[in-house]
C-alpha positions as a Markdown table, in Angstrom:
| # | Residue | x | y | z |
|---|---|---|---|---|
| 1 | Met | 128.2 | 101.6 | 155.6 |
| 2 | Thr | 131.4 | 101.4 | 153.3 |
| 3 | Met | 129.8 | 98.3 | 151.8 |
| 4 | Arg | 126.6 | 100.3 | 151.0 |
| 5 | Ile | 128.6 | 103.0 | 149.2 |
| 6 | Ser | 130.6 | 100.6 | 147.4 |
| 7 | Val | 127.5 | 98.7 | 146.2 |
| 8 | Leu | 125.8 | 102.1 | 145.4 |
| 9 | Thr | 128.9 | 103.3 | 143.7 |
| 10 | Ile | 129.0 | 100.1 | 141.5 |
| 11 | Leu | 125.3 | 100.5 | 140.8 |
| 12 | Val | 125.5 | 104.2 | 139.7 |
| 13 | Ala | 128.7 | 103.2 | 137.7 |
| 14 | Cys | 126.6 | 100.3 | 135.8 |
| 15 | Ile | 123.7 | 102.6 | 135.3 |
| 16 | Ser | 126.2 | 105.4 | 133.8 |
| 17 | Ile | 127.9 | 102.7 | 131.7 |
| 18 | Ser | 124.5 | 101.5 | 130.2 |
| 19 | Tyr | 123.3 | 105.0 | 129.7 |
| 20 | Ser | 126.4 | 105.9 | 127.9 |
| 21 | Tyr | 126.2 | 102.6 | 125.8 |
| 22 | Ala | 122.6 | 103.4 | 125.0 |
| 23 | Gln | 123.2 | 107.0 | 123.9 |
| 24 | Lys | 126.1 | 105.8 | 121.7 |
| 25 | Lys | 123.9 | 103.1 | 120.0 |
| 26 | Gln | 121.2 | 105.8 | 119.5 |
| 27 | Val | 123.7 | 108.0 | 117.8 |
| 28 | Gln | 124.8 | 105.2 | 115.6 |
| 29 | Glu | 121.1 | 104.2 | 114.8 |
| 30 | Ser | 120.3 | 107.8 | 114.1 |
| 31 | Asn | 123.4 | 108.1 | 111.7 |
| 32 | Ser | 122.4 | 104.8 | 109.9 |
| 33 | Leu | 118.8 | 106.0 | 109.6 |
| 34 | Thr | 120.2 | 109.2 | 108.1 |
| 35 | Ser | 122.5 | 107.5 | 105.8 |
| 36 | Asn | 119.7 | 105.2 | 104.8 |
| 37 | Ser | 117.4 | 108.2 | 104.2 |
| 38 | Ile | 120.0 | 109.8 | 102.1 |
| 39 | Asn | 120.4 | 106.7 | 100.0 |
| 40 | Ile | 116.5 | 106.3 | 99.7 |
| 41 | Thr | 116.3 | 110.1 | 98.8 |
| 42 | Lys | 119.0 | 109.5 | 96.1 |
| 43 | Met | 117.0 | 106.3 | 94.8 |
| 44 | Asn | 113.7 | 108.3 | 94.8 |
| 45 | Ile | 115.5 | 111.2 | 92.9 |
| 46 | Gln | 116.9 | 108.9 | 90.4 |
| 47 | Asp | 113.3 | 106.9 | 90.1 |
| 48 | Glu | 111.7 | 110.3 | 89.7 |
| 49 | Lys | 114.2 | 111.3 | 86.9 |
| 50 | Gln | 113.5 | 108.1 | 85.1 |
| 51 | Ser | 109.8 | 108.2 | 85.5 |
| 52 | Phe | 110.0 | 112.0 | 84.2 |
| 53 | Asn | 112.0 | 110.8 | 81.2 |
| 54 | Asp | 109.7 | 107.9 | 80.5 |
| 55 | Ile | 106.7 | 110.2 | 80.6 |
| 56 | Lys | 108.4 | 112.5 | 78.1 |
| 57 | Glu | 109.1 | 109.5 | 75.9 |
| 58 | Val | 105.6 | 108.3 | 75.9 |
| 59 | Thr | 104.3 | 111.8 | 75.2 |
| 60 | Lys | 106.7 | 111.9 | 72.3 |
| 61 | Ala | 105.6 | 108.5 | 71.1 |
| 62 | Leu | 102.0 | 109.8 | 71.1 |
| 63 | Glu | 102.8 | 113.0 | 69.0 |
| 64 | Pro | 102.4 | 111.5 | 65.6 |
| 65 | Tyr | 99.1 | 110.3 | 66.4 |
| 66 | Ile | 98.0 | 113.6 | 67.8 |
| 67 | Lys | 99.4 | 115.4 | 64.9 |
| 68 | Ser | 97.5 | 113.2 | 62.4 |
| 69 | Ala | 94.3 | 114.3 | 63.9 |
| 70 | Leu | 95.3 | 118.0 | 62.8 |
| 71 | Thr | 96.6 | 117.1 | 59.4 |
| 72 | Gly | 94.5 | 114.1 | 58.5 |
| 73 | Asp | 97.7 | 112.3 | 57.6 |
| 74 | Gly | 96.9 | 108.6 | 57.9 |
| 75 | Lys | 100.7 | 107.5 | 57.3 |
| 76 | Leu | 101.7 | 109.8 | 60.3 |
| 77 | Ser | 99.1 | 108.2 | 62.4 |
| 78 | Arg | 100.0 | 104.6 | 61.2 |
| 79 | Ser | 103.8 | 105.4 | 62.2 |
| 80 | Ala | 102.8 | 105.7 | 65.9 |
| 81 | Phe | 101.5 | 102.1 | 66.1 |
| 82 | Tyr | 103.2 | 98.6 | 66.1 |
| 83 | Asp | 102.4 | 96.4 | 63.2 |
| 84 | His | 100.2 | 94.0 | 65.3 |
| 85 | Ala | 98.2 | 97.2 | 66.7 |
| 86 | His | 94.6 | 97.0 | 66.9 |
| 87 | Ile | 92.1 | 99.9 | 67.2 |
| 88 | Leu | 88.5 | 99.3 | 68.6 |
| 89 | Gly | 85.7 | 101.9 | 69.3 |
| 90 | Ser | 82.5 | 103.3 | 68.1 |
| 91 | Ile | 81.2 | 106.3 | 66.4 |
| 92 | Lys | 77.4 | 107.2 | 66.4 |
| 93 | Gly | 76.7 | 103.7 | 67.5 |
| 94 | Thr | 78.7 | 101.9 | 64.9 |
| 95 | Val | 81.6 | 99.6 | 66.2 |
| 96 | Tyr | 84.7 | 99.9 | 64.3 |
| 97 | Asn | 87.4 | 97.1 | 64.8 |
| 98 | Met | 90.6 | 98.0 | 62.8 |
| 99 | Thr | 94.1 | 97.2 | 62.1 |
| 100 | Ala | 96.6 | 100.1 | 62.4 |
| 101 | Asp | 96.7 | 100.1 | 58.6 |
| 102 | Glu | 92.9 | 100.3 | 58.4 |
| 103 | Phe | 92.8 | 103.2 | 61.0 |
| 104 | Gly | 95.5 | 105.1 | 59.1 |
| 105 | Gly | 93.3 | 105.0 | 55.9 |
| 106 | Ala | 90.3 | 106.1 | 58.1 |
| 107 | Val | 92.4 | 109.1 | 59.3 |
| 108 | Ser | 93.3 | 109.9 | 55.6 |
| 109 | Glu | 89.8 | 109.7 | 54.5 |
| 110 | Gly | 88.6 | 111.9 | 57.4 |
| 111 | Gly | 91.0 | 114.6 | 56.3 |
| 112 | Pro | 92.4 | 117.6 | 58.4 |
| 113 | Ser | 90.7 | 118.8 | 61.4 |
| 114 | Glu | 92.2 | 122.3 | 61.8 |
| 115 | Asn | 90.2 | 123.2 | 65.0 |
| 116 | Val | 91.0 | 119.9 | 66.8 |
| 117 | Gln | 92.1 | 120.4 | 70.4 |
| 118 | His | 93.7 | 117.5 | 72.6 |
| 119 | His | 94.8 | 117.0 | 76.1 |
| 120 | Ile | 96.8 | 114.1 | 77.5 |
| 121 | Thr | 94.8 | 113.3 | 80.7 |
| 122 | Trp | 97.3 | 110.7 | 82.3 |
| 123 | Ile | 100.1 | 108.5 | 81.6 |
| 124 | Asp | 100.8 | 105.4 | 83.8 |
| 125 | Ile | 104.0 | 103.6 | 83.4 |
| 126 | Ser | 105.2 | 100.3 | 84.8 |
| 127 | Gly | 108.8 | 99.2 | 83.2 |
| 128 | Pro | 108.4 | 98.8 | 79.5 |
| 129 | Ala | 104.4 | 99.0 | 79.6 |
| 130 | Ala | 102.4 | 102.1 | 79.7 |
| 131 | Ala | 98.8 | 103.3 | 79.4 |
| 132 | Ala | 97.6 | 106.7 | 78.4 |
| 133 | Lys | 94.4 | 108.6 | 78.0 |
| 134 | Val | 94.1 | 111.4 | 75.5 |
| 135 | Glu | 90.9 | 113.8 | 75.0 |
| 136 | Phe | 90.3 | 115.2 | 71.7 |
| 137 | Leu | 87.7 | 118.0 | 71.0 |
| 138 | Asp | 86.3 | 118.8 | 67.7 |
| 139 | Trp | 88.1 | 116.0 | 65.5 |
| 140 | Asn | 86.0 | 116.4 | 62.5 |
| 141 | Gly | 83.2 | 117.6 | 64.8 |
| 142 | Leu | 83.3 | 114.9 | 67.3 |
| 143 | Arg | 84.7 | 114.5 | 70.8 |
| 144 | Phe | 86.9 | 111.6 | 71.4 |
| 145 | Thr | 88.4 | 109.9 | 74.5 |
| 146 | Asp | 91.2 | 107.5 | 73.4 |
| 147 | Phe | 92.9 | 104.9 | 75.7 |
| 148 | Phe | 96.3 | 103.6 | 74.4 |
| 149 | Val | 98.5 | 100.8 | 75.6 |
| 150 | Leu | 102.0 | 101.4 | 74.7 |
| 151 | Tyr | 105.2 | 99.1 | 75.0 |
| 152 | Lys | 108.8 | 100.1 | 74.9 |
| 153 | Lys | 110.8 | 97.8 | 72.6 |
| 154 | Asp | 114.5 | 98.3 | 71.9 |
| 155 | Gly | 114.5 | 101.7 | 73.7 |
| 156 | Gln | 111.3 | 103.0 | 71.5 |
| 157 | Trp | 107.7 | 103.5 | 72.7 |
| 158 | Lys | 105.0 | 102.7 | 70.4 |
| 159 | Ile | 101.2 | 102.2 | 70.6 |
| 160 | Ser | 100.3 | 98.5 | 70.8 |
| 161 | Gly | 96.4 | 99.1 | 71.0 |
| 162 | Lys | 93.8 | 101.8 | 71.3 |
| 163 | Val | 90.3 | 101.7 | 72.3 |
| 164 | Tyr | 88.0 | 104.9 | 72.0 |
| 165 | Asn | 84.8 | 106.6 | 72.5 |
| 166 | Ser | 83.3 | 109.1 | 70.3 |
| 167 | His | 80.8 | 110.5 | 72.8 |
| 168 | Ser | 78.2 | 110.6 | 70.2 |
| 169 | Lys | 75.1 | 108.1 | 70.5 |
| 170 | Asn | 77.2 | 105.5 | 72.1 |
C-alpha cells in the first residue's frame, strides 16, 4: 500500500508539474500574442496614416484638373498631367485621342463651366501607383466619368493618363 501511495504521489506530482508548465506556457504565448497584436496594431495605424496621407496627396494632384472644369483654364488642366500623358474618350459618339497639351487646348476652347459639380468616387493606391474615378455633372452641359491613372515620382503625384465617358450618345 505504501508503494501505491508513493506511485500515486509521484503521478499526482507529475500531473501537477505538467499542468503548471502548460499554464506558464499558455501565459507566455498569450503575452506574445498580445505583444504581436500591439505591434500589428501599431503597424496598421502607421499604414492607415500613410494611406490617408496618400489619398490626400492624390486628391490634391487632381485639384488643378477639377478647377479647370470650372474656370476653363487649359494651362491649369495641363499642369496636372505628366508630359507623356494621354487622354482618350468620346463625346456624342466622336472619339478623341489627345496628348495632355491638346487636351489643355480643348479645355481652354470649351471655356468656363460655372455650374459644374464634381465628386471623387474612389481612389485606389498601391505604392507609387494610383487610380481614381471622378464624376462631373454639367461640364459645359455634359456629364462625364473620368478614370485617371496617377504615378508618384520624386514625391509628387501627377496624372499619367485618363480615359473618359461623356454619357452622351456613346
